[in-house]
C-alpha positions as CSV (number, residue, x, y, z in Angstrom):
1,M,-1.0,-46.9,-86.7
2,G,-0.7,-43.2,-87.4
3,R,1.9,-40.9,-85.9
4,A,-0.6,-39.4,-83.5
5,E,-1.6,-42.8,-82.3
6,V,2.1,-43.6,-81.7
7,D,2.3,-40.5,-79.5
8,L,-0.6,-41.7,-77.4
9,A,0.8,-45.2,-77.1
10,V,4.2,-43.9,-75.9
11,V,2.5,-41.6,-73.4
12,A,0.2,-44.4,-72.1
13,A,3.2,-46.8,-71.7
14,A,5.2,-44.1,-69.8
15,L,2.3,-43.8,-67.3
16,L,2.5,-47.5,-66.3
17,P,5.5,-47.2,-63.9
18,V,3.7,-44.3,-62.2
19,L,0.6,-46.5,-61.7
20,L,2.7,-49.3,-60.4
21,R,4.5,-47.1,-57.9
22,A,1.2,-45.7,-56.7
23,A,-0.2,-49.2,-56.2
24,Q,3.0,-50.1,-54.2
25,L,2.5,-47.2,-52.0
26,G,-1.2,-47.8,-51.6
27,V,-2.2,-44.5,-53.0
28,L,-3.5,-45.5,-56.4
29,A,-7.1,-44.8,-55.5
30,A,-6.2,-41.4,-54.0
31,S,-4.1,-40.5,-57.0
32,L,-7.1,-41.1,-59.4
33,S,-9.8,-39.7,-57.1
34,P,-12.1,-37.0,-58.6
35,A,-12.2,-35.4,-55.1
36,C,-9.6,-32.9,-56.4
37,L,-12.4,-31.2,-58.3
38,F,-13.8,-29.9,-55.0
39,E,-10.5,-28.4,-53.8
40,A,-10.1,-24.6,-54.4
41,S,-6.4,-24.7,-54.0
42,W,-6.1,-27.5,-56.6
43,W,-8.1,-25.4,-59.1
44,A,-6.0,-22.3,-58.3
45,C,-2.8,-24.1,-59.1
46,L,-4.4,-25.6,-62.2
47,V,-5.3,-22.1,-63.5
48,G,-1.7,-21.0,-63.1
49,V,-0.5,-24.0,-65.1
50,F,-3.2,-23.7,-67.7
51,A,-2.6,-20.0,-68.4
52,N,0.4,-20.9,-70.5
53,Y,-1.6,-23.2,-72.8
54,A,-4.5,-20.8,-73.1
55,M,-1.9,-18.3,-74.4
56,H,-0.7,-20.8,-77.0
57,G,-4.2,-21.5,-78.0
58,F,-4.9,-17.8,-78.5
59,I,-1.7,-17.3,-80.6
60,W,-2.4,-20.4,-82.7
61,T,-6.0,-19.4,-83.5
62,Q,-5.5,-15.6,-83.6
63,P,-2.0,-15.0,-85.0
64,K,-2.9,-11.7,-86.6
65,T,-4.4,-10.3,-83.4
66,F,-1.4,-11.4,-81.5
67,A,1.0,-9.9,-84.0
68,A,-0.8,-6.6,-83.7
69,L,-0.7,-6.7,-79.9
70,S,3.0,-7.6,-80.0
71,A,3.7,-4.3,-81.7
72,Q,2.2,-2.3,-78.8
73,A,3.3,-1.7,-75.2
74,P,3.8,-3.6,-73.0
75,L,4.4,-6.6,-75.2
76,S,6.7,-4.7,-77.5
77,A,9.2,-4.6,-74.7
78,L,9.7,-8.3,-75.0
79,G,11.0,-8.2,-78.6
80,G,10.8,-6.6,-82.0
81,H,9.0,-9.6,-83.7
82,P,5.9,-11.5,-82.6
83,V,8.0,-14.7,-82.4
84,D,10.4,-13.0,-79.9
85,V,7.5,-11.7,-77.9
86,F,6.0,-15.2,-77.8
87,A,9.4,-16.6,-76.5
88,G,9.4,-13.9,-73.8
89,L,5.9,-14.6,-72.7
90,E,6.8,-18.3,-72.5
91,V,9.4,-17.5,-69.9
92,V,6.9,-15.4,-67.9
93,A,4.3,-18.3,-68.2
94,K,6.9,-20.8,-66.9
95,L,7.6,-18.6,-63.9
96,V,3.8,-18.4,-63.2
97,Q,3.6,-22.2,-63.4
98,G,6.5,-22.7,-61.1
99,S,5.2,-20.2,-58.6
100,S,1.7,-21.7,-58.7
101,L,3.1,-25.1,-58.0
102,L,5.3,-24.0,-55.1
103,L,2.3,-22.1,-53.5
104,F,0.1,-25.2,-53.9
105,L,2.6,-27.5,-52.3
106,G,3.3,-25.2,-49.4
107,A,6.1,-25.9,-46.8
108,A,4.5,-29.2,-45.9
109,G,4.2,-30.4,-49.5
110,R,7.7,-29.4,-50.3
111,S,9.0,-31.3,-47.3
112,A,7.0,-34.3,-48.3
113,A,8.3,-34.1,-51.8
114,W,11.9,-34.0,-50.6
115,A,11.4,-37.0,-48.4
116,A,9.8,-38.9,-51.2
117,L,12.8,-38.3,-53.4
118,W,15.1,-39.9,-50.8
119,A,12.6,-42.8,-50.3
120,A,12.1,-43.6,-53.9
121,P,13.6,-47.0,-54.8
122,A,16.4,-47.5,-57.4
123,W,14.1,-48.6,-60.1
124,C,12.1,-45.4,-59.9
125,W,15.3,-43.4,-60.3
126,A,16.3,-45.5,-63.2
127,V,13.0,-44.8,-65.0
128,L,13.3,-41.1,-64.1
129,V,16.8,-40.9,-65.7
130,V,15.6,-42.7,-68.9
131,A,12.4,-40.6,-69.1
132,V,14.1,-37.3,-68.6
133,A,17.0,-38.1,-70.9
134,A,14.7,-39.2,-73.7
135,G,12.2,-36.4,-73.1
136,Q,14.8,-33.6,-73.0
137,T,16.7,-35.0,-75.9
138,L,13.5,-34.7,-78.0
139,N,12.9,-31.2,-76.6
140,L,16.4,-29.9,-77.3
141,A,16.5,-31.6,-80.7
142,M,13.4,-29.6,-81.7
143,Y,15.2,-26.4,-81.1
144,S,18.2,-27.6,-83.0
145,A,16.1,-28.7,-85.9
146,I,13.7,-25.7,-86.4
147,G,14.9,-23.0,-84.0
148,N,12.8,-20.5,-82.1
149,A,10.9,-19.6,-85.3
150,G,9.6,-23.1,-85.6
151,V,9.0,-23.7,-81.9
152,Y,7.1,-20.5,-81.5
153,Y,4.7,-20.7,-84.4
154,G,6.9,-18.7,-86.7
155,F,5.0,-19.8,-89.9
156,K,1.9,-18.2,-88.5
157,L,3.6,-15.1,-87.3
158,G,5.5,-14.1,-90.4
159,R,8.9,-15.7,-89.9
160,E,10.5,-18.3,-92.2
161,V,10.8,-21.7,-90.6
162,P,13.4,-24.2,-91.8
163,W,12.4,-27.6,-93.0
164,A,13.7,-30.6,-91.1
165,S,13.4,-34.3,-91.9
166,G,16.0,-35.7,-89.5
167,F,15.9,-36.2,-85.8
168,P,13.5,-35.8,-84.0
169,F,11.1,-36.0,-86.9
170,N,12.3,-39.4,-88.0
171,V,11.4,-41.4,-84.9
172,G,7.8,-42.0,-85.8
173,L,6.2,-39.4,-83.5
174,R,3.9,-36.6,-84.7
175,H,4.7,-34.3,-81.8
176,P,8.1,-35.4,-80.5
177,Q,8.6,-32.3,-78.3
178,Y,5.2,-32.7,-76.5
179,V,5.8,-36.4,-76.0
180,G,9.2,-35.5,-74.5
181,V,7.6,-33.1,-72.0
182,V,5.1,-35.6,-70.9
183,L,7.8,-38.2,-70.4
184,T,9.6,-35.7,-68.2
185,L,6.4,-35.0,-66.2
186,Y,5.8,-38.6,-65.6
187,G,9.4,-39.3,-64.6
188,G,9.2,-36.5,-62.0
189,L,5.9,-37.8,-60.6
190,L,7.3,-41.3,-60.3
191,V,9.9,-40.3,-57.7
192,L,7.7,-37.7,-55.9
193,L,4.7,-40.0,-55.3
194,C,4.0,-40.4,-51.6
195,E,1.0,-40.5,-49.3
196,E,1.2,-36.8,-48.3
197,L,1.2,-35.5,-51.9
198,A,-1.6,-37.9,-52.8
199,K,-3.7,-36.4,-50.1
200,I,-3.5,-33.0,-51.7
201,Y,-4.1,-34.4,-55.2
202,F,-0.7,-33.7,-56.6
203,P,-0.8,-36.7,-58.9
204,Q,-4.1,-35.5,-60.5
205,L,-2.5,-32.1,-61.1
206,V,0.4,-33.7,-63.0
207,L,-1.9,-36.0,-65.0
208,V,-4.1,-33.0,-66.1
209,W,-0.9,-31.1,-66.9
210,A,0.2,-33.9,-69.2
211,F,-3.3,-34.0,-70.8
212,M,-2.9,-30.3,-71.7
213,Y,-0.1,-31.4,-74.1
214,V,-2.4,-34.0,-75.6
215,A,-5.0,-31.2,-76.2
216,M,-2.3,-28.9,-77.7
217,S,-1.3,-31.7,-80.0
218,A,-4.9,-32.1,-81.2
219,M,-5.2,-28.3,-81.7
220,E,-2.0,-28.1,-83.8
221,Q,-3.2,-30.9,-86.1
222,V,-5.6,-28.4,-87.6
223,N,-5.1,-24.9,-89.0
224,S,-6.9,-21.7,-88.1
225,E,-9.7,-22.6,-90.5
226,G,-10.3,-26.0,-88.9
227,Q,-8.7,-27.9,-91.8
228,E,-6.6,-30.9,-90.8
229,L,-2.9,-30.5,-91.5
230,E,-1.1,-33.4,-93.2
231,P,1.3,-35.4,-91.1
232,P,5.0,-34.5,-91.5
233,L,6.7,-35.9,-94.6
234,Q,9.7,-37.8,-93.6
235,H,12.2,-37.6,-96.4
236,T,13.7,-34.6,-98.2
237,R,13.2,-36.4,-101.5
238,G,9.5,-36.7,-100.8
239,L,9.4,-33.0,-100.0
240,E,11.0,-32.1,-103.2
241,Q,8.6,-34.3,-105.2
242,A,5.7,-32.5,-103.5
243,G,7.1,-29.1,-104.5
244,Y,8.9,-28.3,-101.3
245,R,12.5,-27.3,-100.7
246,P,14.4,-28.8,-97.8
247,C,14.9,-25.5,-96.0
248,G,12.9,-22.3,-95.9
249,S,9.2,-21.5,-96.2
250,R,9.5,-19.9,-99.6
251,G,9.7,-23.3,-101.3
252,R,6.3,-24.4,-100.1
253,P,3.3,-24.5,-102.3
254,A,1.1,-21.4,-101.9
255,G,-1.1,-21.5,-98.9
256,Q,0.6,-24.5,-97.3
257,P,2.1,-24.0,-93.8
258,P,5.1,-26.0,-92.7
259,F,4.4,-29.1,-90.6
260,R,7.6,-28.8,-88.6
261,Q,6.4,-26.5,-85.9
262,Q,6.0,-27.0,-82.2
263,R,6.3,-24.9,-79.2
264,R,8.5,-25.4,-76.2
265,G,7.5,-27.7,-73.5
């Protein structure tokens, strides 16, 4: 089983408690219903959530265009380097996502979510703690390992990215940060599930949100020319034998991007 398949297996396993809880509450069918596709408010919220990943897709496939735009107002106000501009835009995108979600829920939805939190059984909270702890450990470890330059596509935007072969790249996952974010999303959904939120198709929103990370993972497995990137090499010795240095992009063979890049969740 390849690393990408391991990612999918972990994500699928993490969804099982959510499905079990939905079945216990009698909202499994409602939580998987395609009726959400006919709700304008659901689509409006989804657009707000998706805007962030559309931005990442644009930057991944058009890094030179983004770099040029970053040097011009108003984007230049966010930083002096495209990586810094990207990081600033990420904050803006997260605010848009949060605002979209709050507007979608409305007062009634927020009240239902609060009640669901109090009503969730102990096992749901235990799964939440494990999922969030594991997910955010992977997320924060990514920053520690490769910094903002690696998280925000630095190798495509002209900034040196440090090599990393330790945690979280040594746990068998191809995209540890993305897996971590999905674990966090599923953990949150588990304790928020209730009949009221199922009626407005909140579970489907979270499931599609998680799928966006699967799509981003697939996109980042190929370069701008559509060529598949090799999976990460695990050991420093292997990197050196391949002509790489443990840290810094200058030690890579010509034309080869680093594999240790992921964006923030």
